[in-house]
C-alpha positions as CSV (number, residue, x, y, z in Angstrom):
1,M,13.0,-7.4,9.1
2,S,16.7,-6.7,9.8
3,T,16.3,-3.2,11.3
4,L,13.2,-1.9,13.0
5,Q,12.1,1.5,12.0
6,P,9.8,2.8,14.8
7,L,7.3,5.6,14.3
8,T,7.7,8.2,17.0
9,D,4.7,10.6,16.4
10,S,1.6,10.3,18.6
11,P,-0.9,7.9,17.2
12,K,-4.3,9.4,16.4
13,G,-7.4,7.4,17.2
14,V,-6.4,6.0,20.6
15,V,-9.1,7.1,23.0
16,N,-7.6,8.5,26.3
17,P,-4.0,8.0,25.3
18,A,-2.6,8.7,28.8
19,A,-4.7,5.9,30.3
20,A,-3.7,3.6,27.4
21,Q,0.0,4.2,28.1
22,Q,-0.5,3.1,31.6
23,A,-2.2,-0.2,30.5
24,F,-0.1,-1.5,27.6
25,R,2.9,-1.0,25.4
26,L,2.2,0.3,21.9
27,E,4.8,0.2,19.2
28,R,4.5,1.1,15.5
29,Y,7.1,0.2,12.9
30,L,7.5,1.0,9.2
31,P,7.4,-1.8,6.6
32,E,10.3,-2.8,4.4
33,A,10.5,-1.3,1.0
34,D,8.7,-4.0,-0.9
35,L,5.7,-3.8,1.5
36,A,5.6,0.0,1.6
37,P,3.3,0.3,-1.4
38,F,0.6,-1.6,0.6
39,L,1.2,-1.0,4.3
40,D,1.1,2.1,6.5
41,F,2.8,0.4,9.4
42,F,2.9,-2.5,11.8
43,W,1.4,-1.9,15.2
44,L,2.2,-4.0,18.3
45,V,0.3,-4.0,21.6
46,E,1.7,-5.9,24.6
47,W,0.3,-5.9,28.1
48,R,0.8,-7.5,31.5
49,L,-2.0,-6.5,33.9
50,P,-2.4,-7.3,37.6
51,A,-4.7,-10.2,38.5
52,G,-8.3,-9.2,38.4
53,F,-7.6,-5.9,36.5
54,T,-9.3,-5.3,33.2
55,H,-8.7,-2.5,30.7
56,V,-11.1,-1.8,27.9
57,Q,-9.4,0.2,25.1
58,R,-11.4,2.0,22.6
59,T,-10.0,3.1,19.2
60,L,-11.4,5.2,16.4
61,P,-10.4,3.3,13.3
62,H,-9.0,5.0,10.2
63,P,-10.2,4.1,6.7
64,C,-7.8,1.2,6.6
65,V,-7.9,-2.6,6.5
66,N,-6.0,-4.3,9.3
67,L,-4.6,-7.8,9.3
68,V,-4.5,-8.7,13.0
69,F,-2.6,-11.6,14.6
70,D,-4.4,-12.2,17.9
71,R,-4.5,-15.5,19.8
72,E,-7.4,-17.6,18.4
73,R,-8.9,-14.4,16.9
74,T,-6.5,-13.8,14.0
75,A,-8.3,-12.2,11.0
76,V,-8.4,-9.6,8.3
77,F,-10.6,-6.7,9.5
78,G,-12.3,-4.5,7.0
79,V,-12.8,-0.8,7.7
80,V,-14.7,-0.5,11.0
81,T,-17.3,2.3,10.6
82,G,-17.9,2.7,14.4
83,A,-15.6,2.6,17.4
84,F,-13.7,-0.5,18.2
85,D,-13.4,-1.8,21.8
86,Y,-10.8,-4.4,23.0
87,T,-10.7,-5.8,26.5
88,L,-7.3,-6.5,28.0
89,Q,-6.7,-8.7,30.9
90,G,-3.9,-10.9,32.2
91,S,-1.0,-10.8,29.7
92,G,-0.7,-11.0,26.0
93,R,0.3,-9.4,22.7
94,V,-1.3,-8.6,19.4
95,L,0.4,-7.7,16.1
96,G,-1.5,-5.7,13.5
97,L,-0.6,-4.7,9.9
98,R,-2.4,-1.5,8.9
99,F,-2.8,-1.3,5.2
100,R,-2.8,2.1,3.4
101,P,-6.2,3.3,2.4
102,G,-6.8,1.3,-0.8
103,G,-3.7,-0.8,-0.2
104,F,-5.7,-4.0,0.4
105,R,-7.6,-3.8,-2.9
106,G,-5.1,-6.0,-4.8
107,F,-5.1,-8.7,-2.1
108,L,-8.9,-8.9,-1.9
109,G,-9.5,-8.8,-5.6
110,D,-12.9,-7.2,-5.1
111,K,-14.4,-3.9,-4.1
112,L,-13.4,-3.0,-0.5
113,K,-17.0,-2.1,0.4
114,T,-17.6,-5.9,0.5
115,L,-15.2,-6.1,3.5
116,T,-16.4,-3.1,5.4
117,D,-17.4,-4.0,9.0
118,R,-16.6,-7.6,8.3
119,T,-13.7,-10.0,9.0
120,M,-12.1,-12.7,6.9
121,P,-9.7,-15.6,7.9
122,L,-6.2,-15.5,6.6
123,A,-6.0,-18.7,4.5
124,P,-8.4,-17.8,1.7
125,L,-6.4,-14.6,1.0
126,F,-2.8,-15.6,1.8
127,G,-2.9,-19.4,1.5
128,G,-1.0,-21.6,4.0
129,D,-2.2,-22.6,7.5
130,G,-3.8,-19.7,9.4
131,A,-3.2,-21.3,12.8
132,A,0.4,-22.0,12.0
133,D,0.9,-18.5,10.8
134,E,-0.7,-17.2,14.0
135,R,1.7,-19.3,16.1
136,A,4.7,-18.2,14.1
137,V,4.0,-14.5,14.7
138,L,2.7,-14.5,18.3
139,D,5.3,-17.1,19.6
140,A,8.2,-15.1,18.1
141,V,10.9,-14.1,20.5
142,D,10.9,-10.4,19.9
143,D,9.3,-7.5,17.9
144,A,11.6,-7.9,14.9
145,S,10.9,-11.7,14.7
146,M,7.2,-11.0,14.9
147,L,7.4,-8.5,12.0
148,A,9.5,-10.9,9.9
149,A,7.0,-13.7,10.4
150,A,4.0,-11.5,9.5
151,S,5.8,-10.0,6.5
152,A,6.4,-13.6,5.2
153,V,2.7,-14.2,5.2
154,L,2.0,-11.0,3.3
155,R,4.7,-11.8,0.7
156,R,2.9,-15.1,-0.3
157,A,0.2,-13.1,-2.0
158,L,1.8,-9.8,-2.9
159,P,0.0,-8.1,-5.8
160,P,1.7,-5.5,-8.1
161,P,1.6,-1.9,-6.7
162,D,-1.5,0.1,-7.8
163,A,-1.2,3.8,-8.8
164,K,-4.7,4.4,-7.4
165,V,-3.4,3.9,-3.9
166,E,-1.1,6.8,-4.3
167,R,-4.0,8.8,-5.7
168,I,-6.1,8.1,-2.7
169,D,-3.2,8.9,-0.4
170,A,-2.9,12.3,-2.0
171,I,-6.7,12.9,-1.6
172,L,-6.6,12.0,2.1
173,A,-3.6,14.2,2.6
174,L,-5.8,17.1,1.4
175,L,-8.1,16.4,4.4
176,R,-5.2,16.5,6.8
177,E,-3.9,19.7,5.4
178,R,-7.2,21.5,4.7
179,P,-9.5,21.7,7.8
180,D,-11.9,23.8,5.7
181,I,-12.8,20.8,3.6
182,T,-16.0,19.5,5.4
183,R,-18.1,18.3,2.4
184,A,-17.5,15.6,-0.2
185,E,-18.2,18.1,-3.0
186,Q,-15.3,20.3,-1.8
187,L,-13.0,17.3,-1.6
188,A,-13.9,16.2,-5.1
189,E,-13.2,19.7,-6.5
190,Q,-9.9,20.0,-4.8
191,A,-8.9,16.5,-6.0
192,G,-9.9,17.4,-9.6
193,L,-12.6,14.7,-9.8
194,G,-16.3,14.7,-10.2
195,L,-18.2,13.8,-7.0
196,R,-19.5,10.6,-8.5
197,S,-16.0,9.5,-9.6
198,L,-14.7,10.3,-6.1
199,Q,-17.5,8.3,-4.4
200,Q,-16.9,5.3,-6.7
201,L,-13.2,5.4,-6.1
202,F,-13.6,5.4,-2.3
203,M,-16.2,2.6,-2.2
204,D,-14.1,0.4,-4.6
205,Y,-10.7,1.0,-3.0
206,V,-11.3,2.3,0.5
207,G,-14.6,0.7,1.5
208,V,-16.3,3.9,2.9
209,S,-17.7,7.1,1.4
210,P,-15.7,10.3,1.1
211,K,-18.3,11.8,3.5
212,W,-17.5,9.2,6.1
213,A,-13.7,9.8,5.7
214,I,-14.1,13.5,6.1
215,R,-16.3,13.2,9.2
216,R,-14.1,10.6,10.8
217,N,-10.9,12.6,10.2
218,R,-12.5,15.7,11.8
219,L,-13.8,13.8,14.9
220,Q,-10.4,12.3,15.4
221,D,-8.9,15.8,15.2
222,A,-11.3,16.9,17.8
223,A,-10.6,14.0,20.1
224,D,-6.8,14.5,19.7
225,R,-7.1,18.2,20.6
226,L,-9.2,17.5,23.7
227,A,-6.9,14.6,24.8
228,K,-4.0,17.1,24.7
229,G,-5.8,19.5,27.0
230,D,-6.9,22.0,24.5
231,E,-9.9,24.1,25.6
232,P,-11.6,24.9,22.3
233,D,-14.9,26.8,21.9
234,L,-17.1,23.7,21.3
235,A,-19.6,25.6,19.3
236,G,-16.8,26.9,17.1
237,L,-15.2,23.5,16.9
238,A,-18.6,22.0,15.8
239,Q,-18.8,24.6,13.1
240,A,-15.3,24.0,11.9
241,L,-16.1,20.3,11.6
242,G,-19.0,21.0,9.3
243,Y,-21.8,20.5,11.8
244,F,-24.9,22.7,11.7
245,D,-25.0,22.9,15.5
246,Q,-23.1,22.0,18.7
247,A,-25.7,19.4,19.8
248,H,-25.3,17.3,16.7
249,F,-21.5,17.4,17.1
250,T,-21.7,16.5,20.7
251,S,-24.1,13.5,19.9
252,D,-21.7,12.2,17.2
253,F,-18.7,12.7,19.4
254,E,-20.2,10.8,22.3
255,K,-21.4,8.0,20.1
256,L,-17.9,7.5,18.8
257,V,-15.7,8.3,21.7
258,G,-18.0,7.2,24.6
259,K,-18.2,10.6,26.4
260,P,-19.3,14.1,25.5
261,P,-16.4,16.4,24.5
262,A,-16.1,18.2,27.8
263,D,-16.3,15.0,29.9
264,Y,-13.7,13.4,27.6
265,R,-11.3,16.2,28.1
266,R,-11.7,15.9,31.9
267,S,-11.1,12.1,31.8
268,C,-7.9,12.6,29.8
269,Q,-6.7,15.3,32.2
270,A,-7.3,12.9,35.1
271,A,-5.3,10.1,33.4
272,N,-2.5,12.6,32.7
273,N,-2.4,13.5,36.4
274,R,-2.1,10.0,37.8
């Protein structure tokens, strides 16, 4: 990649982003034009922690497949339906390629639901020597060289672009733009599809149900607002997310984020004040 194109907006899904910034460097870069039909972006995490210090970072994954170059743990990760914890200690770096929702369907050649909550090694999908690919990426001298090495792996198995990926992107954009959509039936209606057709499209191309995508998007919105210090009416927020009551919302939020909403907001404030 000749010129890095960094993303500058705040990433959604990083739990307690202020604490995360103090523990590691996170960069995100746009792909080159030939990879853009498949990839959202590259993400790079690099850390150098004091001896004896450990940081556990939780993320709330999106409905996306990730190809992750991680020392002796490199793999393709299907959509993770729960939270994802990663323990950082010492020093190191990891490079990830986040595929667009549906963007990995052509590489896998099978329904994405077969990869949900599972991992696969590189070689069966991309050919070559997975260990050598890992070294080429993680031993590269700088960010640009890492991205170039990872892009070369992807280009070995590049499928033709698929119009259904654009269709899914437009459907998910509805969720971001329309907070009033809280049920799969509403999403199907707005997308101009029958509910069954929408469900089949998501399980085939995304790997999760439309209901899961709606709920995860709303919980990420809630976590993002609380991390920024917003003081929403939690009962009203629960209702806006499509929950019948605040208790159910609080339970789901705590299960995913690790803390009840009010406690999470306080922990983010404390990190911001350090």
